[in-house]
Structure formats: C-alpha cells, structure tokens
C-alpha distance (Angstrom), angle and dihedral (degrees) to the residues before:
residue distance angle dihedral
X1 . . .
X2 3.79 . .
X3 3.77 122.6 .
X4 3.79 114.3 -106.8
X5 3.78 121.1 -149.7
X6 3.77 137.2 163.1
X7 3.77 121.0 -104.5
X8 3.81 89.5 -115.4
X9 3.78 90.7 53.9
X10 3.81 91.1 46.4
X11 3.80 89.8 54.5
X12 3.80 91.4 51.1
X13 3.79 94.8 45.3
X14 3.81 103.7 34.2
X15 3.86 93.9 135.1
X16 3.81 90.8 50.9
X17 3.86 91.4 46.8
X18 3.78 89.1 51.2
X19 3.78 90.5 49.8
X20 3.84 92.2 50.1
X21 3.80 88.8 51.1
X22 3.81 102.6 39.6
X23 3.79 102.5 33.2
X24 3.78 103.2 28.9
X25 3.86 98.7 32.6
X26 3.76 92.3 -126.5
X27 3.78 126.9 149.0
X28 3.78 118.7 -132.9
X29 3.79 121.2 -155.1
X30 3.82 113.2 -154.6
X31 3.79 116.3 -151.9
X32 3.77 132.9 -162.7
X33 3.77 114.2 -160.4
X34 3.82 89.9 -10.1
X35 3.83 92.7 -55.9
X36 3.77 122.3 113.8
X37 3.82 110.7 -112.4
X38 3.79 105.7 162.2
X39 3.79 144.2 3.7
X40 3.79 125.4 -140.6
X41 3.78 114.0 -150.1
X42 3.77 135.3 164.5
X43 3.78 120.3 -82.7
X44 3.82 89.0 -112.7
X45 3.77 91.6 53.4
X46 3.79 90.9 48.6
X47 3.80 91.2 50.5
X48 3.83 91.0 49.3
X49 3.78 89.4 51.2
X50 3.82 91.1 50.7
X51 3.82 91.7 47.8
X52 3.83 91.2 50.1
X53 3.83 91.7 46.4
X54 3.84 90.4 50.3
X55 3.80 91.2 49.3
X56 3.80 90.5 51.1
X57 3.78 91.4 48.1
X58 3.79 91.3 50.3
X59 3.85 92.1 47.8
X60 3.82 89.9 51.5
X61 3.81 91.5 48.3
X62 3.79 90.9 50.5
X63 3.80 91.3 47.9
X64 3.86 89.6 52.5
X65 3.83 92.1 46.9
X66 3.85 90.5 50.3
X67 3.83 90.3 50.3
X68 3.82 90.7 48.9
X69 3.80 91.6 48.0
X70 3.85 90.1 51.9
X71 3.78 91.4 47.5
X72 3.82 91.0 49.7
X73 3.81 92.0 47.7
X74 3.79 90.6 51.3
X75 3.84 90.5 48.9
X76 3.82 91.7 50.1
X77 3.77 90.4 48.3
X78 3.78 92.6 49.3
X79 3.80 91.0 48.0
X80 3.80 89.6 50.5
X81 3.80 91.0 50.6
X82 3.81 92.4 49.2
X83 3.85 92.4 48.6
X84 3.77 90.2 45.8
X85 3.84 91.1 54.1
X86 3.77 91.0 46.0
X87 3.80 96.2 52.8
X88 3.81 99.4 38.3
C-alpha cells in the first residue's frame, strides 16, 4: 500500500519522500484537496513502467499492421477474382 501525503507535506518533506522511494522502494501518492494528483516512484520503477508501456505500444502497432496486411491480402484476392471473372 503506497504512502499518501498532501502536496504541502511533500514540499516540506521532499528529502524524506525521496528516501522512502529510493531507499525503501515505496510509492508515495501526493494529494491535493484529498484527491490523488501524482505518484512518486523510484527511477527504476519509472524506467520499468516506460519499458512496459513501450512494449504494449509496439504490440498494438504490430496487431494493427497484421490486421492491415490481412485486409490488403483480402482486397488483392477479391480484385484478382473480379478480374479473373471479367476475362474468362
């Protein structure tokens, strides 16, 4: 469970927040008017998140390309069949 602190408290205790995150591996949720606005995580956790997000983006791009390739193959096949009917 991540720690939750106010933005005012985070400003006052920035060094301690950084210690919780970098040394203890904790996550710190920063709230403004009792609503979560940001999360402080370690650099390593941030890099892992970026890596996972990039992997997901690439998987989605590949899925779209495969769908487009299938659509194009079907269009070519249909065009071939229409031309074949027309010239036979």
